VOGU-892011 format. One record per atom (N, C-alpha, C, CB): x, y, z; residue number from 1; chain; atom name. Coordinates in steps of 0.001 Angstrom, whole numbers, plus 500000, padded with zeros to 6 digits. Atoms other than C-alpha are relative to their C-alpha. Glycine has a CB too. Layout:
<pts>
PT     px     py     pz   n chain atom
PT      X      Y      Z NUM     A   CA
...
</pts>
This chain:
<pts>
PT     px     py     pz   n chain atom
PT 500846 498822 500000   1     A    N
PT 500000 500000 500000   1     A   CA
PT 500891 501240 500000   1     A    C
PT 499038 499999 501222   1     A   CB
PT 499221 498778 500119   2     A    N
PT 501339 503421 499007   2     A   CA
PT 499511 501077 500946   2     A    C
PT 499957 500507 498584   2     A   CB
PT 500387 498847 499197   3     A    N
PT 500965 506829 500537   3     A   CA
PT 498632 500493 499542   3     A    C
PT 501058 501132 499896   3     A   CB
PT 501341 499512 500303   4     A    N
PT 497374 508051 500722   4     A   CA
PT 499957 501506 500237   4     A    C
PT 498929 499270 500865   4     A   CB
PT 500188 498554 499889   5     A    N
PT 496629 511729 500078   5     A   CA
PT 498519 500309 499833   5     A    C
PT 500856 500767 498939   5     A   CB
PT 501372 499527 500204   6     A    N
PT 493410 513727 500063   6     A   CA
PT 499989 500830 498719   6     A    C
PT 499481 500842 501237   6     A   CB
PT 500140 499306 501269   7     A    N
PT 492300 514947 496645   7     A   CA
PT 498659 500713 499943   7     A    C
PT 500141 499022 498825   7     A   CB
PT 501223 499264 500293   8     A    N
PT 489760 517593 495719   8     A   CA
PT 499638 499706 498558   8     A    C
PT 500170 501545 500248   8     A   CB
PT 500459 500355 501344   9     A    N
PT 487740 516435 492710   9     A   CA
PT 498837 500927 499651   9     A    C
PT 499569 498479 499913   9     A   CB
PT 501029 499057 500455  10     A    N
PT 485777 519169 490935  10     A   CA
PT 499303 499420 498783  10     A    C
PT 500615 501394 499668  10     A   CB
PT 500788 500479 501131  11     A    N
PT 482980 517992 488663  11     A   CA
PT 499847 501126 498992  11     A    C
PT 498611 499482 500463  11     A   CB
PT 500078 498993 501055  12     A    N
PT 482838 519789 485317  12     A   CA
PT 498812 499717 499095  12     A    C
PT 501303 500035 499180  12     A   CB
PT 501129 500089 500923  13     A    N
PT 479856 520456 483106  13     A   CA
PT 500208 501005 498872  13     A    C
PT 498647 500260 500736  13     A   CB
PT 499811 499153 501178  14     A    N
PT 480109 521838 479583  14     A   CA
PT 501357 500707 500021  14     A    C
PT 498878 501033 499912  14     A   CB
PT 498649 499451 500015  15     A    N
PT 483850 522383 480032  15     A   CA
PT 500325 500947 501136  15     A    C
PT 500221 500696 498736  15     A   CB
PT 499761 499095 498869  16     A    N
PT 483508 524394 483273  16     A   CA
PT 499945 499224 501298  16     A    C
PT 498970 501150 500021  16     A   CB
PT 499935 500673 498703  17     A    N
PT 484529 523155 486688  17     A   CA
PT 499504 500943 501084  17     A    C
PT 501443 499522 500309  17     A   CB
PT 500585 499198 498924  18     A    N
PT 482627 524383 489710  18     A   CA
PT 500477 499457 501346  18     A    C
PT 498442 499990 499921  18     A   CB
PT 499483 500434 498698  19     A    N
PT 484244 524263 493137  19     A   CA
PT 498894 499626 500970  19     A    C
PT 500852 501086 500607  19     A   CB
PT 501073 500344 499065  20     A    N
PT 480863 524097 494873  20     A   CA
PT 499552 498552 499822  20     A    C
PT 498808 500943 499812  20     A   CB
PT 500325 501397 500244  21     A    N
PT 480445 520621 493324  21     A   CA
PT 501136 499069 500414  21     A    C
PT 499671 499793 498536  21     A   CB
PT 498797 500781 499673  22     A    N
PT 483803 519442 494729  22     A   CA
PT 499691 498862 500975  22     A    C
PT 501076 500912 500597  22     A   CB
PT 500034 501134 499077  23     A    N
PT 484210 516106 496448  23     A   CA
PT 501431 499756 500457  23     A    C
PT 499378 498709 499326  23     A   CB
PT 498682 500275 499446  24     A    N
PT 487103 515084 498653  24     A   CA
PT 500120 498509 500233  24     A    C
PT 500241 500791 501316  24     A   CB
PT 499795 501439 499868  25     A    N
PT 488512 511564 498493  25     A   CA
PT 501440 499700 500378  25     A    C
PT 499632 499279 498700  25     A   CB
PT 498664 500495 499677  26     A    N
PT 491482 509656 499888  26     A   CA
PT 500407 499028 498902  26     A    C
PT 500041 499313 501417  26     A   CB
PT 499535 500851 501094  27     A    N
PT 493541 508045 497127  27     A   CA
PT 501524 500044 499925  27     A    C
PT 499373 500443 498652  27     A   CB
PT 498544 500036 500186  28     A    N
PT 497091 507076 496143  28     A   CA
PT 500466 500982 498938  28     A    C
PT 500448 498598 499626  28     A   CB
PT 499631 499053 501049  29     A    N
PT 497054 509298 493041  29     A   CA
PT 498732 500603 499387  29     A    C
PT 500864 499305 498905  29     A   CB
PT 501134 499302 500609  30     A    N
PT 494848 511546 490903  30     A   CA
PT 499123 499053 499188  30     A    C
PT 500496 501134 499110  30     A   CB
PT 500777 500961 500794  31     A    N
PT 493796 508659 488640  31     A   CA
PT 499039 499216 500880  31     A    C
PT 500932 499036 499256  31     A   CB
PT 500855 500756 499079  32     A    N
PT 492464 506665 491592  32     A   CA
PT 498887 500896 500559  32     A    C
PT 500843 499404 501159  32     A   CB
PT 501008 499062 499487  33     A    N
PT 490678 509752 492965  33     A   CA
PT 498886 500203 498975  33     A    C
PT 500650 501358 500357  33     A   CB
PT 500996 499825 501061  34     A    N
PT 488932 510300 489614  34     A   CA
PT 499119 498760 499887  34     A    C
PT 500689 500291 498649  34     A   CB
PT 500768 501244 500103  35     A    N
PT 487892 506646 489477  35     A   CA
PT 499033 499844 501177  35     A    C
PT 500948 498793 499936  35     A   CB
PT 500869 500124 498829  36     A    N
PT 486504 506725 493026  36     A   CA
PT 498765 500885 499890  36     A    C
PT 500772 500350 501262  36     A   CB
PT 501138 499084 500124  37     A    N
PT 484250 509674 492148  37     A   CA
PT 499060 499583 498873  37     A    C
PT 500495 501426 499761  37     A   CB
PT 500843 500283 501173  38     A    N
PT 483028 508539 488719  38     A   CA
PT 499692 498526 499787  38     A    C
PT 500660 500532 498777  38     A   CB
PT 500167 501424 500281  39     A    N
PT 483419 504766 488723  39     A   CA
PT 500426 499640 498586  39     A    C
PT 498560 499594 500216  39     A   CB
PT 499539 500210 501378  40     A    N
PT 484974 505120 485237  40     A   CA
PT 501484 500319 499916  40     A    C
PT 499192 500877 498995  40     A   CB
PT 498617 499646 500307  41     A    N
PT 488511 505163 483893  41     A   CA
PT 499956 501090 498937  41     A    C
PT 500832 498747 499513  41     A   CB
PT 500037 498859 500914  42     A    N
PT 488822 508594 482274  42     A   CA
PT 501376 500247 499412  42     A    C
PT 499496 501261 500719  42     A   CB
PT 498756 499695 500699  43     A    N
PT 491495 509959 479935  43     A   CA
PT 500534 501358 500442  43     A    C
PT 499787 499977 498475  43     A   CB
PT 499406 498726 499614  44     A    N
PT 493958 512734 480758  44     A   CA
PT 500242 500912 498795  44     A    C
PT 501306 499760 500737  44     A   CB
PT 499926 499162 501191  45     A    N
PT 493824 514061 477182  45     A   CA
PT 498647 499977 499314  45     A    C
PT 501124 499519 499035  45     A   CB
PT 501283 499957 500689  46     A    N
PT 490802 515211 475231  46     A   CA
PT 499597 501411 499633  46     A    C
PT 498932 499375 500853  46     A   CB
PT 500534 498711 500417  47     A    N
PT 488650 518038 473988  47     A   CA
PT 499415 500740 501193  47     A    C
PT 498937 499818 498908  47     A   CB
PT 500470 499160 498891  48     A    N
PT 487737 520926 476277  48     A   CA
PT 498509 499783 500286  48     A    C
PT 500260 501480 499686  48     A   CB
PT 501441 500176 499789  49     A    N
PT 484013 520326 475751  49     A   CA
PT 499672 498663 500657  49     A    C
PT 499261 500113 498676  49     A   CB
PT 500216 501294 499367  50     A    N
PT 484430 516767 477041  50     A   CA
PT 500657 499912 501383  50     A    C
PT 500533 498895 499105  50     A   CB
PT 499375 499970 498679  51     A    N
PT 486132 517855 480278  51     A   CA
PT 499023 499502 501053  51     A    C
PT 500481 501420 500345  51     A   CB
PT 500887 500592 498997  52     A    N
PT 484690 515822 483150  52     A   CA
PT 500404 500359 501425  52     A    C
PT 499979 498498 499845  52     A   CB
PT 499532 499801 498627  53     A    N
PT 486888 516371 486237  53     A   CA
PT 501295 500790 500033  53     A    C
PT 500194 498659 500696  53     A   CB
PT 498714 499381 499679  54     A    N
PT 489646 518490 487695  54     A   CA
PT 500382 499448 501368  54     A    C
PT 499926 501604 499994  54     A   CB
PT 499575 500668 498769  55     A    N
PT 491626 516649 490383  55     A   CA
PT 501295 500644 500491  55     A    C
PT 500195 498464 499770  55     A   CB
PT 498806 499384 499439  56     A    N
PT 494118 518301 492718  56     A   CA
PT 500234 499473 501411  56     A    C
PT 499873 501541 500006  56     A   CB
PT 499629 500437 498658  57     A    N
PT 495972 517001 495730  57     A   CA
PT 499967 501201 500933  57     A    C
PT 501405 499330 500006  57     A   CB
PT 500048 498896 499034  58     A    N
PT 495328 519142 498806  58     A   CA
PT 501391 500269 500550  58     A    C
PT 499017 499684 501153  58     A   CB
PT 498690 499606 499494  59     A    N
PT 498290 521042 500187  59     A   CA
PT 500843 500554 498873  59     A    C
PT 500711 498815 500666  59     A   CB
PT 499068 499490 501005  60     A    N
PT 501364 521959 498184  60     A   CA
PT 500248 498945 498938  60     A    C
PT 501327 500428 500651  60     A   CB
PT 499887 501015 501031  61     A    N
PT 500715 519620 495291  61     A   CA
PT 500267 500601 498634  61     A    C
PT 498750 499170 499955  61     A   CB
PT 499794 499518 501374  62     A    N
PT 501331 519851 491563  62     A   CA
PT 498721 500631 499464  62     A    C
PT 500454 498843 499074  62     A   CB
PT 501165 499394 500662  63     A    N
PT 498960 521590 489165  63     A   CA
PT 498888 498961 499889  63     A    C
PT 500381 500552 498586  63     A   CB
PT 501101 500962 500129  64     A    N
PT 495493 520031 488859  64     A   CA
PT 500137 499148 498750  64     A    C
PT 498665 500727 499978  64     A   CB
PT 500024 500897 501153  65     A    N
PT 495115 517059 486550  65     A   CA
PT 498580 499994 499472  65     A    C
PT 500481 498546 500373  65     A   CB
PT 501305 499961 500641  66     A    N
PT 492248 517228 484058  66     A   CA
PT 499685 498633 499414  66     A    C
PT 499953 501088 498905  66     A   CB
PT 500452 501275 500550  67     A    N
PT 490208 514186 482993  67     A   CA
PT 498843 500255 499042  67     A    C
PT 499576 499019 501131  67     A   CB
PT 500978 499813 501066  68     A    N
PT 488073 513886 479870  68     A   CA
PT 499232 498704 499740  68     A    C
PT 500693 500478 498714  68     A   CB
PT 500787 501151 500428  69     A    N
PT 485315 511567 478659  69     A   CA
PT 500594 499474 498692  69     A    C
PT 498485 500380 499823  69     A   CB
PT 499464 500618 501227  70     A    N
PT 486260 509152 475875  70     A   CA
PT 499299 500516 498769  70     A    C
PT 499872 498484 500059  70     A   CB
</pts>
């Protein structure tokens, strides 16, 4: 088992992410956090209109990771 961090997962609609829709999950990485919220394996590359999630580790983490629908 690796190190568990808390991630903020912002749900996005029509390419816009809203912080008021944020969920907080414990996960080993951003990919796992995205999966825990959606139950789907999403892609980290895609079109802006297909943006589904913005995932960021709480604290002094790297830039948010964006996830797109297939």
